[in-house]
C-alpha positions in Angstrom: 35.0 -18.9 98.6 34.7 -17.7 101.8 37.9 -15.6 103.3 40.1 -15.2 106.2 43.4 -12.8 107.3 45.9 -15.3 108.0 46.2 -19.3 107.5 48.7 -21.0 108.7 49.5 -24.3 107.4 50.8 -26.9 110.1 50.3 -27.6 113.8 53.4 -29.1 115.1 54.9 -26.8 117.8 56.2 -23.9 115.9 53.1 -23.3 113.8 51.2 -23.2 117.3 53.5 -21.4 118.5 53.1 -18.8 115.7 49.3 -18.8 116.3 49.7 -18.0 119.5 51.5 -15.2 119.2 49.7 -13.8 116.6 46.0 -14.6 118.6 47.1 -13.0 121.6 48.4 -9.9 119.8 44.4 -9.6 119.0 44.2 -10.6 115.4 40.6 -12.5 114.9 41.2 -14.1 111.7 43.7 -16.8 112.1 42.8 -20.4 110.5 44.9 -23.6 111.3 45.0 -26.2 108.6 46.7 -29.7 109.7 46.2 -32.8 107.7 46.5 -35.0 110.8 44.4 -35.7 113.2 45.5 -33.6 116.1 48.4 -31.3 116.6 52.0 -32.0 117.0 51.6 -35.9 115.7 55.1 -35.7 113.9 58.4 -34.4 114.2 57.4 -32.2 117.3 56.2 -35.4 119.5 59.1 -37.3 118.2 61.9 -35.6 119.8 64.3 -35.5 123.1 62.3 -33.0 124.6 65.6 -30.6 124.8 65.7 -27.1 125.8 69.2 -26.3 123.8 71.3 -23.6 125.4 72.7 -22.6 122.0 75.9 -23.8 121.7 76.0 -25.5 118.2 75.1 -23.1 116.3 77.2 -20.2 114.2 77.6 -16.9 115.0 74.4 -14.3 114.2 72.5 -17.8 112.5 69.0 -18.2 113.1 69.6 -21.2 114.7 71.7 -19.5 117.3 69.5 -16.4 117.6 66.5 -17.5 118.3 67.9 -20.6 120.3 69.2 -18.6 122.6 65.9 -16.0 122.5 63.4 -19.1 122.5 65.3 -21.0 125.3 64.6 -17.9 127.5 61.0 -17.3 126.2 60.5 -20.9 126.6 61.6 -20.6 130.6 59.9 -17.9 131.8 56.4 -19.3 129.6 57.1 -22.6 131.3 57.2 -20.7 134.9 54.4 -18.2 134.2 52.3 -20.9 132.8 53.2 -24.2 134.9 54.3 -26.2 132.0 56.5 -29.1 133.2 60.2 -28.6 132.7 63.4 -29.2 134.4 66.7 -27.1 133.9 68.8 -30.5 134.7 71.7 -29.3 132.5 74.0 -31.0 129.9 77.3 -32.6 129.7 79.5 -32.7 126.5 81.9 -35.7 127.8 85.5 -35.7 126.0 86.8 -38.7 125.3 90.3 -37.6 124.5 92.5 -35.0 124.4 91.9 -33.7 120.9 87.9 -34.1 121.6 88.5 -32.1 124.7 90.4 -29.4 123.1 87.2 -29.5 120.9 85.0 -28.1 123.7 87.1 -25.2 124.2 86.4 -23.9 120.7 82.2 -25.1 121.6 82.9 -22.5 124.7 83.7 -19.9 122.7 81.1 -20.4 120.2 78.2 -20.8 122.9 79.9 -17.4 124.2 79.4 -15.2 121.6 76.0 -16.6 121.0 74.9 -15.4 124.3 74.9 -18.7 126.3 75.4 -18.1 129.9 77.1 -20.0 132.8 79.6 -22.3 130.4 82.4 -24.4 132.2 85.1 -26.8 131.1 85.6 -29.6 133.6 88.8 -31.6 133.9 88.3 -35.2 134.4 88.1 -35.1 138.0 85.5 -32.4 138.0 83.5 -34.6 136.0 83.7 -37.5 138.5 82.6 -35.6 141.0 79.4 -34.0 139.4 78.4 -37.3 137.6 80.2 -40.4 139.0 78.8 -43.3 136.7 80.0 -40.6 133.5 83.2 -41.4 132.1 85.2 -39.0 130.1 88.8 -37.4 129.4 86.7 -33.6 130.5 83.4 -32.3 129.7 81.7 -28.9 128.9 79.0 -28.5 131.2 76.0 -26.2 129.9 73.6 -25.1 133.1 71.3 -23.4 131.1 70.0 -26.8 129.1 66.8 -28.3 130.4 64.1 -30.8 129.5 60.4 -30.2 128.5 57.3 -32.1 128.4 56.5 -30.9 124.7 53.1 -32.0 124.8 52.3 -29.7 127.4 53.8 -26.6 125.9 51.7 -27.5 122.8 48.2 -28.6 124.6 49.1 -24.9 126.5 49.5 -23.0 122.9 46.5 -24.8 120.9 44.1 -24.1 123.8 44.7 -20.9 124.3 45.1 -19.7 120.8 41.3 -21.1 120.6 40.4 -19.2 123.4 41.8 -16.2 121.8 39.9 -17.2 118.9 42.0 -18.8 116.3 40.3 -21.8 114.3 42.3 -24.8 114.0 41.0 -27.5 111.6 42.3 -31.1 111.2 42.0 -33.7 108.7 42.5 -31.0 106.7 45.6 -31.5 103.8 46.5 -28.3 101.7 46.9 -30.3 98.2 47.6 -27.2 95.7 47.7 -23.1 96.5 46.9 -20.5 93.5 47.8 -16.9 93.8 44.8 -14.5 93.1 44.9 -11.1 93.5 43.9 -10.8 97.2 46.1 -13.2 98.3 46.2 -17.1 97.6 43.5 -19.7 97.0 43.9 -22.8 99.0 42.9 -26.3 97.8 42.3 -28.6 101.0 42.1 -32.3 100.2 39.0 -33.2 102.0 36.0 -32.0 99.8 38.2 -30.6 97.6 37.0 -27.3 99.7 38.8 -24.0 98.3 39.1 -20.8 100.5 41.3 -17.6 100.1 44.0 -15.9 102.7 45.5 -12.5 102.8 48.5 -14.3 104.1 49.6 -17.8 104.1 52.3 -19.4 106.8 53.9 -22.5 105.7 54.9 -24.4 108.8 54.4 -27.6 107.3 57.6 -29.3 109.0 58.1 -32.2 107.2 56.1 -31.5 104.1 57.2 -27.6 103.5 59.2 -28.1 100.9 55.9 -29.7 99.5 54.0 -26.8 100.4 55.8 -24.1 98.7 55.9 -25.7 95.4 52.1 -25.7 95.5 52.9 -21.9 95.4 54.9 -22.0 92.7 58.4 -21.8 94.0 61.6 -24.0 92.3 62.4 -25.4 95.9 65.4 -27.3 94.5 66.6 -23.5 92.7 66.0 -22.2 96.1 67.7 -24.8 97.9 64.3 -25.6 99.8 64.3 -29.2 99.4 63.9 -30.7 102.4 65.9 -34.4 103.2 64.6 -36.9 105.6 66.5 -37.9 108.8 65.5 -40.8 111.0 66.7 -40.8 114.3 65.9 -43.7 116.4 66.1 -44.3 120.6 66.4 -47.0 122.7 65.0 -47.0 126.2 67.4 -48.1 129.1 65.3 -50.7 130.9 67.0 -50.0 134.6 67.9 -47.3 136.9 71.4 -45.8 136.2 72.3 -42.9 138.1 72.5 -40.1 136.1 71.5 -36.8 136.8 72.4 -34.8 134.0 71.5 -35.0 130.0 75.1 -36.5 128.7 76.2 -35.8 125.1 79.1 -36.8 123.3 81.2 -34.3 121.1 79.1 -33.6 117.9 78.8 -35.4 114.8 79.0 -33.6 111.4 74.9 -34.5 110.5 73.6 -34.1 114.2 74.8 -34.0 117.7 75.4 -37.6 118.7 73.9 -40.1 120.3 73.2 -38.9 123.9 71.4 -39.8 127.0 67.8 -38.5 127.3 66.3 -38.0 130.8 62.5 -37.4 130.1 59.9 -35.4 132.8 59.2 -38.6 134.6 62.7 -39.5 135.1 62.9 -42.4 132.4 66.0 -42.3 130.5 67.0 -43.3 127.0 69.8 -43.2 124.2 69.4 -41.4 120.8 68.8 -40.3 118.7 71.0 -42.1 115.8 71.3 -40.4 111.9 70.1 -42.5 109.2 68.8 -40.6 105.7 65.8 -42.4 104.7 63.6 -42.3 101.6 60.0 -42.2 102.8 58.6 -42.0 106.8 58.3 -44.9 108.8 59.1 -45.0 112.5 59.7 -48.4 112.7 63.0 -48.4 115.2 65.4 -52.0 114.1 66.6 -53.8 117.2 69.5 -54.8 114.9 70.8 -51.2 116.0 70.7 -51.8 119.2 74.6 -52.8 119.4 75.7 -49.7 117.5 73.5 -47.6 120.3 75.4 -49.9 123.4 79.0 -49.5 121.7 78.7 -45.8 121.7 77.4 -45.2 124.9 79.4 -47.6 126.8 82.3 -45.4 125.9 80.8 -42.5 128.7 78.1 -44.9 130.9 80.8 -47.7 131.5 78.1 -49.2 133.5 75.2 -50.1 130.7 74.9 -53.5 129.2 73.7 -54.6 125.6 70.6 -55.7 127.6 70.0 -53.1 129.3 68.7 -51.3 125.7 65.3 -52.4 123.9 63.8 -50.2 121.0 61.6 -47.0 121.8 60.5 -44.4 119.6 61.8 -43.0 116.7 61.5 -39.6 114.7 62.2 -37.8 111.4 64.3 -34.7 111.0 63.8 -32.2 108.1 67.1 -31.2 107.3 68.7 -29.0 104.4 71.5 -30.6 104.1 72.7 -34.6 103.3 75.4 -36.3 105.1 77.9 -34.5 102.9 76.8 -30.2 103.1 78.1 -28.0 105.8 75.5 -26.0 108.1 72.2 -25.1 106.9 70.5 -22.5 108.7 66.6 -22.6 109.2 64.7 -20.8 106.0 62.3 -18.2 107.9 61.4 -15.8 104.7 58.5 -14.1 103.2 58.7 -14.6 99.4 57.7 -11.2 98.4 61.2 -10.9 95.9 59.5 -14.2 94.5 56.6 -12.7 93.7 54.5 -14.2 96.6 53.7 -11.1 98.7 52.3 -12.5 102.0 53.5 -16.2 101.6 55.7 -16.6 104.3 57.9 -20.0 104.4 59.4 -21.6 107.7 61.6 -24.9 106.0 64.2 -26.9 107.7 63.0 -26.5 111.0 64.9 -29.2 112.4 67.1 -28.9 116.0 66.7 -26.2 118.0 63.2 -25.4 117.1 61.4 -27.2 119.7 63.6 -24.5 121.7 63.8 -22.1 119.4 59.6 -21.8 119.1 58.4 -19.3 120.6 61.3 -16.8 119.3 60.1 -18.1 115.6 56.6 -17.3 116.1 57.8 -13.5 117.4 60.2 -13.5 114.7 57.2 -14.4 112.2 54.8 -12.2 113.6 56.8 -9.1 112.9 56.8 -10.6 109.3 53.2 -10.3 109.4 52.6 -7.2 110.9 55.2 -5.1 108.3 
């Protein structure tokens, strides 16, 4: 069998960030295998493309630490390599006094996580900043922004290849065997097998499946992924709003928010629907629900302004009734799999955190 030093399963933004980090450190023995026909076709290209500041996540969680670190790294990366981004800022809008009080807790949590510049705004301050947004008050996050995620992945992909990494597509992993020198990996196409010393599982929606192939009990370990679909509806006319507009967060998501892309287009989303299988259809009957949620803080919007846009699937570790679950980024040595690194449950803020996740994983590889 052919042998490689490091294999990464999955060429989404996290897998690409990892190969970029390892390749720039001088490793020449890296292989990335991706089951799709190109990089970033799933969750990495079906999201809000927001650079999060790090407000929401519990102090000292991986999500909190890697989001804040990743945001800083991402802005530096974009500036240095001309990757399109805009530090647009975000307003989390409260609709009543109870929600407004919660914003103070959210601000305190963000500050504990190291988020800079957070500001509570009164109704008058909100109206001065965004006259077309209605609310009781808001939390302003100036460090939040948006990014062209395709251009980011393009940068990671091409610089990694230039540094000597091999990235192959149409290469679905169907089996993993533990061997003395590491792992024997089987690819579905031609039943091709190869050996690798280190195996990094960054397979996104299928990361639990890959962990199972390696012999891990994903239910016992809490690794099973739940698919949570998020739909978007496009706003078909210009609404004069400059900042990202979010509601107070819900239990399972950040809530249906106003998304602005790099071209200035605006859409609403995503909602949160737990599903058993992957489908990217958008149910037009959900338009009324999107409108009713949005009109509370964007009173100028009408039902006719909305049309179905796109959707994505989040790789959640928690179901609708569960509390917070953190990213799983773990070397499985204690489970008898030395050199096998799992990266599971990478939902928001995965895009923001990607360069920090890459650095975190690269330290594991070097140990």
